[in-house]
N, C-alpha and C positions, 0 to 999 in steps of 0.2 A: 414886213409882217409884224402887226401887232396883238396883243392880248389882251382881252377885258376880263379874264379870270385869273386866279392866283394859281389854278390847278393846270399846268402845262403839261400835254402830251406830247411825246417823243414827236420829231419833225417827221420823221419817216412815216407815221401813221398819217398823218395829214397828206403829204405826200402820195401813198397809196390812195387814201380817201377820194382825192382832188384828181389822181391819175397824171400828177405833175404839173397839173394847170397854173398852181402858183409860181414856180420856177420860170415858166415859159411867160406868166404875166409880168413879173419881176425885168425879164430880159425883153421886153417887147417895148420897142420906141412909143413913147405917147402914151403908154400905160403909168398910172400913177396911183397912191393912195392904196394899194394891195392890202387889205384888214382882214385878218384871220381872228373870229372871235372863237377861241379855244373856250371850250367848256368842262365839267367834269363829267365823269360816268354817272349812269341812272344808276339808282340802288336797285338791287333786284326785289326788294318790298314795294319799292314805286311800282315796278313793271308788273308784278303778280298784283296791285291793288287794281292798276288799270284794266287788266283781263279780267277782275272779278268785277268791277263798275261796270264795265262793256260787254260780258258776257261773250268774250273770244278769246283764244289764244294768237297773241301775235307769230309771225313767222320767224324761224328760227334766225335767218340773216337781221330780221330787223331786230328782234331780241337782242344779237350779238353786238350791233350797231350800238344799241342803248346803252348798253353794259361797258362798250368801249368810251361814249361820249353823247351827253343829252342835247342832242341837234348838232346843228352846225350853220356856220354862216359865213360866207366870204364876200367883200365886195369890191369893187374896183372903178377907178375913174379914168378918163381916157382926156387928154389935153388935146384939144383940137383948135389951131390958131390963137392959143391963149385962152380960151373958153374951156373948161372944165367940165366935161361931161359925166353924169355918171352912168356908167353903161352896164355894169356888172353887180349881179346882185344872187348868189346863190345860197338858197335857205331850208335846211329841213328842220321841222319845227322840232322843241323841245318835246320829251313825253307829253308835260302837262298841254300842250298844243296839240296833241294826236288827236283825232276826231274819228271815230268808227263811223263809216258810209255804209250804211246797206239798202242800197235801194233797191232790190230785188221786191222788199216789202213796202215800198214806198207807193204811193197813188201817183203816177206819171203821167204824164200828155202822151195818148196814145202814140204819136210822131216821135217821141223822143225816146232812143234805144236805151237800154238799162246797160249797165257796165260788163253784166254775163253777155248778152248780146255781142257789144260791143268788142270784147275780147275773141267770142267766137268768131267774129266776121274778120277780125286782125289775123287769126291765125288760120283760116281758112283762104285768105286772099294775100299771099306774098307781095303782090304788087302794091297793096294798099299804101295809101299817104294820109297822114292824118295832119290836117292843119287846126292852128287854135288862134283864137285872139279872145282876150277876157271871157272865158270860160264857154267861148261858143266855138263848137268842134266840128268840122267837116271832113269826111271821108270820101277821098278820090281814089278810084280804080280807073283806070285808062281813060284818063281826062273825064271822067263822068261823075258828078256828084251823086254818092250813093244816099247818104243821109245827111242833114244838117240839124244842129240844133244845140240848144244847152243842157249841159248836162249839170243836172239837179243836186244840190247836196242834203242830204237826210240824212237821219239817224234813227 
């Protein structure tokens, strides 16, 4: 495990954050180059500034995350028959990379569901599965495609 920052957080913090994934990866045959980018906490003034600029209050859990660490990056490779394959890349953007998405006010393709519609649908259909590739989302329930489309980024 390596660090790209002078500020080092207790390893138990990252064990909890990754649910022990780092230790599992380091013990798994074929996995190599497990790299954790440790970042300093985000200053409260920066959080307040982000909230003011974006006109919203961050949820408490997200606020607590950013006051502990300003983003997160964990990468790892797999050695398959002598070829190094980059298979793992977990990233949570730093606060500066956090974007507000407010699609309820956006002009959308009428066939594209809003985030609120998707959230409501998933809550009502516990057997729903979500498959995604390249920001294209497909909701399936009982082997039937219910909605498919690109979930747009809007601000």
